[in-house]
C-alpha positions, 0 to 999 in steps of 0.5 A: 593174543599170549600172555594177555598182551594187546595187539598194536595196529600198525595201519588199517584199511577203510572201505569208505563207499556206504561203510565211513561215509553212509548212503546219500551222507557227504561225512564221517560220522562224529564218532568214527571222525574221534576213533580214527583221529585217536589211532591217526594221534597212536600213529595208526596210518589210517588208508581209505579205499574204495571200489569206484574208479579214479573218476568216479572217486572226485 
């Protein structure tokens, strides 16, 4: 970035299938959860994404 400034992100989209949630897991890893919580505390909007149908995601 010109001038050495920091980039401020307003939003973050995370894929949950085999990315945020590993295969066979029903929970986010503690270190990843802490990072997500820090971003939310900074005002970053979090959007969870999946390629699954609504029926499969429920």
